[in-house]
ROVO-309282 format. One record per residue (C-alpha): residue number from 1; residue in one letter; z negated, y negated, x negated. Coordinates in Angstrom, 1 decimal, always signed. Each point is the difference from the previous one (the first is absolute). Example, Ala and Ser with C-alpha at 12.3 -4.5 7.8 and 13.67 -1.06 7.14 Angstrom:
<pts>
n=1&res=A&w=-7.8&v=+4.5&u=-12.3
n=2&res=S&w=+0.7&v=-3.4&u=-1.4
</pts>
This chain:
<pts>
n=1&res=M&w=-21.3&v=+42.9&u=+8.2
n=2&res=R&w=+1.6&v=+2.6&u=-2.9
n=3&res=A&w=-3.4&v=+1.5&u=-1.7
n=4&res=A&w=-0.8&v=+2.6&u=+2.7
n=5&res=P&w=+3.4&v=+1.8&u=+0.4
n=6&res=L&w=+0.1&v=+0.1&u=-4.1
n=7&res=A&w=-3.4&v=+1.8&u=-0.4
n=8&res=A&w=+1.7&v=+2.7&u=+2.7
n=9&res=A&w=+2.0&v=+0.5&u=-2.5
n=10&res=L&w=-1.6&v=-0.2&u=-3.3
n=11&res=L&w=-2.4&v=+2.5&u=+2.0
n=12&res=L&w=+2.5&v=+2.3&u=+0.5
n=13&res=A&w=+1.4&v=+0.5&u=-3.1
n=14&res=G&w=-3.6&v=+1.0&u=-0.9
n=15&res=C&w=-0.1&v=+3.0&u=+2.5
n=16&res=A&w=+3.0&v=+2.4&u=-0.6
n=17&res=S&w=-1.9&v=+2.8&u=+2.3
n=18&res=A&w=+0.2&v=-2.5&u=+3.0
n=19&res=P&w=+1.0&v=+1.8&u=+3.2
n=20&res=A&w=+4.1&v=-0.7&u=+0.6
n=21&res=E&w=-0.7&v=-0.5&u=+3.7
n=22&res=V&w=-1.7&v=-3.3&u=-1.3
n=23&res=A&w=+1.9&v=-3.1&u=-0.8
n=24&res=T&w=-0.3&v=-3.3&u=-0.5
n=25&res=A&w=+0.6&v=-3.3&u=+1.9
n=26&res=P&w=+3.5&v=-1.8&u=-0.4
n=27&res=V&w=-0.5&v=-3.0&u=-2.3
n=28&res=P&w=+1.2&v=-3.0&u=+2.1
n=29&res=P&w=+2.6&v=-1.8&u=-2.1
n=30&res=S&w=-1.5&v=-3.0&u=-1.5
n=31&res=T&w=+0.7&v=-3.5&u=+1.2
n=32&res=P&w=+1.7&v=-2.4&u=-1.7
n=33&res=A&w=-2.1&v=-3.1&u=-1.0
n=34&res=P&w=+1.9&v=-2.7&u=+1.3
n=35&res=V&w=+2.1&v=-2.4&u=-2.0
n=36&res=E&w=-0.5&v=-3.3&u=-0.1
n=37&res=A&w=+2.7&v=-2.5&u=+1.0
n=38&res=A&w=+1.5&v=-2.0&u=-2.3
n=39&res=K&w=-1.2&v=-3.1&u=-0.4
n=40&res=P&w=+1.9&v=-3.9&u=-0.9
n=41&res=P&w=+0.1&v=-1.0&u=-4.0
n=42&res=A&w=-3.9&v=-2.0&u=-0.3
n=43&res=A&w=+2.7&v=-3.3&u=-0.2
n=44&res=L&w=+1.0&v=+0.3&u=+3.1
n=45&res=Q&w=-3.5&v=+1.5&u=+1.4
n=46&res=Y&w=-1.8&v=-3.3&u=-1.0
n=47&res=L&w=+3.1&v=-2.6&u=+0.5
n=48&res=Y&w=+1.3&v=+0.9&u=+3.6
n=49&res=G&w=-4.0&v=+2.0&u=+0.8
n=50&res=S&w=-2.6&v=-1.0&u=-1.3
n=51&res=P&w=-2.5&v=-2.6&u=+1.3
n=52&res=E&w=-0.3&v=-1.4&u=-3.3
n=53&res=A&w=+3.6&v=-1.2&u=-0.4
n=54&res=S&w=+0.4&v=-1.4&u=+3.7
n=55&res=V&w=-3.1&v=-2.2&u=-1.2
n=56&res=A&w=+1.3&v=-1.2&u=-2.7
n=57&res=V&w=+3.2&v=-1.0&u=+1.4
n=58&res=R&w=-1.2&v=-1.7&u=+3.3
n=59&res=A&w=-1.8&v=-1.5&u=-2.7
n=60&res=T&w=+2.6&v=-1.3&u=-2.2
n=61&res=N&w=+1.6&v=-1.6&u=+3.3
n=62&res=A&w=-2.7&v=-1.9&u=+1.3
n=63&res=R&w=+0.0&v=-1.5&u=-3.3
n=64&res=I&w=+3.7&v=-0.8&u=+0.1
n=65&res=A&w=-0.5&v=-1.7&u=+3.7
n=66&res=D&w=-3.4&v=-1.8&u=-0.7
n=67&res=Y&w=+2.1&v=-1.3&u=-3.6
n=68&res=G&w=+3.3&v=-0.7&u=+1.7
n=69&res=V&w=-1.6&v=-1.9&u=+2.9
n=70&res=G&w=-2.6&v=-2.2&u=-2.5
n=71&res=R&w=+3.1&v=-0.3&u=-2.1
n=72&res=I&w=+2.6&v=-2.0&u=+2.2
n=73&res=K&w=-3.3&v=-2.9&u=+0.4
n=74&res=Q&w=+1.4&v=-1.6&u=-3.0
n=75&res=R&w=+3.7&v=+0.6&u=-1.1
n=76&res=P&w=+0.7&v=+1.6&u=-2.8
n=77&res=Q&w=+2.3&v=-1.6&u=-2.8
n=78&res=D&w=+1.1&v=+3.5&u=-1.1
n=79&res=S&w=+1.1&v=+3.0&u=+1.7
n=80&res=V&w=-1.3&v=+3.4&u=-1.4
n=81&res=I&w=+3.7&v=+1.0&u=-1.1
n=82&res=L&w=+0.4&v=+0.3&u=-3.1
n=83&res=A&w=+2.8&v=-2.2&u=-1.3
n=84&res=A&w=+3.0&v=+0.7&u=-1.1
n=85&res=G&w=-0.6&v=+0.6&u=-3.9
n=86&res=A&w=-3.7&v=-0.6&u=+0.0
n=87&res=T&w=-1.6&v=+3.2&u=-1.9
n=88&res=M&w=-3.7&v=+1.3&u=+1.1
n=89&res=D&w=-0.5&v=-1.5&u=-3.5
n=90&res=A&w=+0.8&v=-3.4&u=+1.3
n=91&res=P&w=-0.4&v=+0.2&u=+3.5
n=92&res=A&w=+1.9&v=-3.1&u=+1.8
n=93&res=F&w=+0.8&v=+0.6&u=+3.9
n=94&res=E&w=+3.0&v=-1.1&u=+2.8
n=95&res=P&w=-1.4&v=-3.5&u=+1.1
n=96&res=C&w=-0.8&v=-0.5&u=+3.8
n=97&res=G&w=+1.1&v=-3.1&u=+0.8
n=98&res=T&w=+0.1&v=-0.1&u=+3.4
n=99&res=K&w=+0.8&v=+3.2&u=+1.1
n=100&res=P&w=-1.8&v=+1.7&u=+2.5
n=101&res=F&w=-2.2&v=+2.4&u=-0.8
n=102&res=A&w=+0.1&v=+3.6&u=-0.6
n=103&res=A&w=-1.3&v=+3.4&u=-0.4
n=104&res=V&w=+1.9&v=+2.9&u=-1.6
n=105&res=F&w=-0.6&v=+3.7&u=-0.6
n=106&res=D&w=+0.8&v=+3.3&u=-0.6
n=107&res=A&w=+0.7&v=+2.1&u=+3.0
n=108&res=D&w=-0.9&v=+4.2&u=-0.8
n=109&res=E&w=-3.7&v=+0.0&u=-0.7
n=110&res=T&w=-0.8&v=-3.5&u=-0.2
n=111&res=L&w=+1.1&v=-0.4&u=+4.0
n=112&res=I&w=+0.2&v=+2.8&u=+0.9
n=113&res=W&w=-0.5&v=+3.9&u=-0.7
n=114&res=N&w=+2.7&v=+2.3&u=+0.1
n=115&res=L&w=-1.6&v=+2.7&u=+1.2
n=116&res=G&w=+2.6&v=+2.8&u=+1.4
n=117&res=P&w=+2.3&v=+0.0&u=-4.0
n=118&res=M&w=-3.6&v=+0.1&u=-1.6
n=119&res=R&w=-1.0&v=+2.8&u=+1.1
n=120&res=H&w=+3.3&v=+1.8&u=+0.7
n=121&res=F&w=+0.5&v=-0.2&u=-3.8
n=122&res=A&w=-3.4&v=+0.9&u=-1.2
n=123&res=E&w=+0.0&v=+3.3&u=+2.7
n=124&res=K&w=+3.8&v=+1.1&u=-1.2
n=125&res=G&w=-1.6&v=-0.6&u=-3.8
n=126&res=T&w=+3.4&v=-2.0&u=-0.5
n=127&res=A&w=+0.3&v=-3.0&u=-1.8
n=128&res=F&w=+1.6&v=-3.3&u=+1.2
n=129&res=D&w=+2.9&v=+0.8&u=+1.6
n=130&res=P&w=+2.6&v=-3.3&u=+0.9
n=131&res=K&w=+1.5&v=+2.1&u=+2.8
n=132&res=V&w=-2.8&v=+0.4&u=+1.8
n=133&res=W&w=-1.3&v=-3.5&u=-0.4
n=134&res=D&w=+2.6&v=-1.7&u=+1.3
n=135&res=Q&w=-0.1&v=+2.1&u=+3.1
n=136&res=W&w=-3.6&v=-1.2&u=-0.2
n=137&res=E&w=+1.6&v=-4.0&u=-0.2
n=138&res=K&w=+2.3&v=+1.3&u=+2.9
n=139&res=T&w=-2.2&v=+1.4&u=+2.6
n=140&res=G&w=-4.1&v=-0.6&u=-1.2
n=141&res=A&w=-0.4&v=-2.4&u=+2.2
n=142&res=G&w=-3.0&v=+0.7&u=+2.7
n=143&res=K&w=-1.3&v=+3.2&u=-2.9
n=144&res=A&w=-1.0&v=-3.0&u=-3.0
n=145&res=V&w=-3.6&v=-1.7&u=+1.1
n=146&res=A&w=-1.4&v=-3.3&u=-0.8
n=147&res=M&w=-2.2&v=+0.0&u=-3.2
n=148&res=P&w=-3.7&v=-0.5&u=+1.2
n=149&res=G&w=+0.0&v=-3.8&u=+0.3
n=150&res=S&w=+3.3&v=-1.0&u=-0.2
n=151&res=V&w=+0.5&v=-0.6&u=+3.1
n=152&res=E&w=-2.8&v=-2.5&u=+0.7
n=153&res=M&w=+1.2&v=-1.8&u=-3.7
n=154&res=V&w=+3.4&v=-0.7&u=+1.2
n=155&res=N&w=-0.8&v=-1.1&u=+3.8
n=156&res=R&w=-3.3&v=-2.4&u=-2.2
n=157&res=L&w=+3.3&v=-1.6&u=-2.5
n=158&res=R&w=+2.4&v=-0.2&u=+3.1
n=159&res=A&w=-2.5&v=-2.0&u=+2.1
n=160&res=A&w=-1.1&v=-2.1&u=-2.9
n=161&res=G&w=+4.4&v=-1.0&u=-0.5
n=162&res=I&w=+0.2&v=+2.3&u=-3.2
n=163&res=I&w=+3.5&v=+2.1&u=+0.3
n=164&res=V&w=-0.4&v=+3.5&u=-1.0
n=165&res=I&w=+2.5&v=+1.3&u=-1.3
n=166&res=A&w=+0.3&v=+3.7&u=-1.2
n=167&res=N&w=+2.4&v=+0.2&u=-3.9
n=168&res=T&w=+0.7&v=+4.3&u=-0.2
n=169&res=N&w=+2.2&v=+2.3&u=-2.1
n=170&res=R&w=+1.0&v=+1.7&u=+3.3
n=171&res=S&w=+3.6&v=+0.0&u=+0.4
n=172&res=A&w=+1.9&v=-2.7&u=+1.7
n=173&res=G&w=+2.6&v=+2.4&u=+1.6
n=174&res=N&w=-3.5&v=+1.3&u=+1.9
n=175&res=A&w=-1.5&v=-3.9&u=+0.8
n=176&res=Q&w=+0.2&v=+1.1&u=+3.8
n=177&res=G&w=-2.2&v=+2.8&u=-0.6
n=178&res=S&w=-2.1&v=-2.1&u=-2.1
n=179&res=E&w=-0.4&v=-2.4&u=+2.6
n=180&res=D&w=-0.7&v=+2.6&u=+2.7
n=181&res=T&w=-2.7&v=+1.4&u=-2.3
n=182&res=L&w=-2.0&v=-2.8&u=-0.6
n=183&res=R&w=+0.4&v=-1.3&u=+3.8
n=184&res=A&w=-1.3&v=+3.2&u=+0.9
n=185&res=A&w=-3.0&v=+0.1&u=-2.0
n=186&res=G&w=-1.3&v=-3.2&u=+1.7
n=187&res=L&w=+1.2&v=-2.3&u=-3.1
n=188&res=G&w=+2.6&v=-2.4&u=+2.6
n=189&res=E&w=+3.3&v=-0.8&u=-1.2
n=190&res=F&w=+1.5&v=+0.0&u=-2.6
n=191&res=K&w=+3.7&v=-1.1&u=-0.3
n=192&res=H&w=+2.3&v=+0.9&u=-2.7
n=193&res=G&w=+0.8&v=-2.5&u=-2.8
n=194&res=E&w=-2.7&v=-2.5&u=+1.8
n=195&res=T&w=-2.9&v=+1.7&u=+0.1
n=196&res=L&w=+1.2&v=+3.3&u=-1.8
n=197&res=F&w=+1.3&v=+0.4&u=-3.4
n=198&res=L&w=+1.2&v=+3.7&u=-1.3
n=199&res=M&w=+1.4&v=+1.7&u=-2.8
n=200&res=G&w=+3.9&v=-1.4&u=+0.2
n=201&res=D&w=-0.7&v=-3.2&u=+1.0
n=202&res=D&w=+1.5&v=-1.3&u=-3.6
n=203&res=A&w=+1.3&v=+1.7&u=-2.9
n=204&res=G&w=-3.5&v=+0.5&u=-1.2
n=205&res=G&w=-0.5&v=+4.0&u=+1.0
n=206&res=S&w=-3.4&v=+0.7&u=-0.3
n=207&res=S&w=-1.5&v=-3.1&u=-1.5
n=208&res=K&w=-1.6&v=-2.5&u=+2.7
n=209&res=D&w=+0.3&v=-3.3&u=-3.0
n=210&res=P&w=+3.1&v=-0.6&u=+2.2
n=211&res=R&w=-0.7&v=+0.1&u=+3.7
n=212&res=R&w=-4.0&v=-1.5&u=-0.8
n=213&res=A&w=+2.4&v=-3.1&u=-1.5
n=214&res=T&w=+2.1&v=-0.5&u=+3.1
n=215&res=I&w=-3.4&v=+0.0&u=+1.7
n=216&res=A&w=-1.7&v=-2.0&u=-1.6
n=217&res=S&w=+3.3&v=-2.5&u=+0.2
n=218&res=K&w=-0.9&v=-0.2&u=+3.9
n=219&res=Y&w=-3.7&v=+0.6&u=+0.0
n=220&res=C&w=-3.5&v=-1.4&u=-1.5
n=221&res=V&w=-0.5&v=+3.8&u=-0.9
n=222&res=I&w=-4.2&v=-0.6&u=-0.1
n=223&res=I&w=-0.9&v=+4.0&u=-0.1
n=224&res=L&w=+2.0&v=+3.1&u=-1.4
n=225&res=G&w=-1.8&v=+3.2&u=+0.7
n=226&res=G&w=+1.3&v=+3.6&u=-1.5
n=227&res=D&w=-1.4&v=+3.3&u=-1.3
n=228&res=Q&w=+2.2&v=+0.3&u=-2.8
n=229&res=L&w=+0.3&v=-2.6&u=-2.6
n=230&res=G&w=+4.4&v=-0.5&u=+0.3
n=231&res=D&w=-1.2&v=-1.9&u=+3.7
n=232&res=F&w=-1.3&v=-2.4&u=-2.3
n=233&res=S&w=+2.0&v=-1.0&u=-2.8
n=234&res=Q&w=+2.6&v=+2.8&u=-1.5
n=235&res=Q&w=-1.5&v=-0.7&u=-3.5
n=236&res=F&w=-2.4&v=+2.5&u=+0.7
n=237&res=N&w=+3.3&v=+2.6&u=+0.5
n=238&res=V&w=+1.7&v=-0.8&u=-3.2
n=239&res=R&w=+1.7&v=+3.6&u=-0.9
n=240&res=D&w=-1.9&v=+1.8&u=-2.8
n=241&res=L&w=-2.9&v=-3.0&u=-0.2
n=242&res=P&w=-2.8&v=+1.9&u=-1.7
n=243&res=A&w=-3.0&v=+0.7&u=+2.3
n=244&res=A&w=-2.3&v=-2.1&u=-1.9
n=245&res=Q&w=+2.2&v=-3.0&u=-0.3
n=246&res=R&w=+0.0&v=+0.6&u=+4.3
n=247&res=M&w=-3.8&v=-0.1&u=-0.1
n=248&res=A&w=-0.3&v=-3.2&u=-2.5
n=249&res=L&w=+2.9&v=-1.4&u=+2.8
n=250&res=A&w=-1.9&v=+0.8&u=+2.8
n=251&res=T&w=-3.6&v=-0.7&u=-1.3
n=252&res=S&w=+0.8&v=-3.7&u=-1.5
n=253&res=A&w=-1.4&v=-2.8&u=+0.1
n=254&res=A&w=+2.6&v=-1.5&u=+1.9
n=255&res=A&w=+0.2&v=+3.3&u=+2.4
n=256&res=A&w=-3.3&v=-0.3&u=+0.4
n=257&res=T&w=+0.4&v=-3.4&u=+1.5
n=258&res=L&w=+2.2&v=+1.5&u=+3.2
n=259&res=W&w=-1.3&v=+3.3&u=+0.7
n=260&res=D&w=-2.4&v=-0.9&u=+3.7
n=261&res=K&w=+1.2&v=-3.5&u=-0.9
n=262&res=G&w=+3.6&v=+0.1&u=+1.5
n=263&res=W&w=+0.9&v=+3.5&u=-1.2
n=264&res=F&w=-1.3&v=+3.1&u=+1.5
n=265&res=L&w=-0.1&v=+3.3&u=-0.6
n=266&res=F&w=-0.6&v=+3.2&u=+1.9
n=267&res=P&w=-1.0&v=+3.1&u=-0.9
n=268&res=N&w=+2.9&v=+2.7&u=-0.3
n=269&res=P&w=-1.2&v=+3.2&u=-1.9
n=270&res=V&w=+2.6&v=+2.0&u=+1.3
n=271&res=Y&w=+3.5&v=-1.1&u=-1.8
n=272&res=G&w=+0.8&v=-2.4&u=-2.9
n=273&res=P&w=+1.3&v=-0.8&u=-3.3
n=274&res=W&w=-3.6&v=+0.9&u=-1.3
n=275&res=E&w=+1.4&v=+3.4&u=+1.1
n=276&res=K&w=+1.3&v=+0.3&u=-3.4
n=277&res=L&w=-3.4&v=-0.7&u=-2.0
n=278&res=G&w=-1.3&v=+2.3&u=-2.8
n=279&res=W&w=-3.2&v=+1.3&u=-1.1
n=280&res=D&w=-0.5&v=-2.6&u=-2.6
n=281&res=D&w=+1.3&v=-2.7&u=+2.3
n=282&res=A&w=-2.6&v=+0.7&u=+2.2
n=283&res=F&w=-2.6&v=+1.3&u=-2.0
n=284&res=P&w=-0.6&v=-1.7&u=-3.7
n=285&res=S&w=-0.4&v=+1.9&u=-2.8
n=286&res=D&w=-2.3&v=-1.5&u=-1.3
n=287&res=K&w=-2.3&v=+0.5&u=+3.1
n=288&res=Q&w=+0.8&v=+3.6&u=-0.1
n=289&res=W&w=-3.1&v=+2.4&u=+0.6
n=290&res=E&w=-0.9&v=+3.9&u=-0.2
n=291&res=P&w=-3.5&v=+1.9&u=+0.8
n=292&res=K&w=-1.4&v=+1.3&u=-3.0
</pts>
């Protein structure tokens, strides 16, 4: 406590006749208050560390497994992959025929959580760095973790005879690293070109539509899973698509027949196209309110 030394100093200041030999005790240096360690951004706290996110993700994985096991009891006529030229306004789907059943998932923040680079970027306060991410794709095996319930989900689908496929925008040049990462996370074997499709496999770039078409030509895809709308159709990711129109597409009557009925979306508050939204996109002007 610093009250006693302060009182002594005030007393001495008011007593000019105090004997010279009387000295005050030295004031100990104040101890600086401990500095609280910086915390991760709220979005990372929620997704990677909260029980709320764990419960939500596990529940989504359970719904996927239940849906898949039930769906194959009666062979569907069509897959859940949009046919070439089809739109969300007039959806049409790739036919199934007698093709084997498959479930197609994004990898990052859908099958696995990328704890390594997400912490690195946050602690360093840097934006996404392609060079760092390239290293992660090559060497991240054993450092990424399966999302809650994903191991149980893929095991149930495989046990039911449903092929599990990953369609991700990881680089085709790092295929071995991605195969190793998925295996080390406990998700089993994925083979590039067969059950693992990557950016660079075709001329489509980051669009997954061409890869989805390739997969649908071989399989009856009954499940699509991802954390971004582009994991379902590139129509959601058209450049300069207004936020209101993107919202309308995702919440249209046609889309409502697909969500949780073949299309399954995982929560991801960490990154996505929605990061570009402005105040008026998220908060309609006619709903503004100010306290009096």
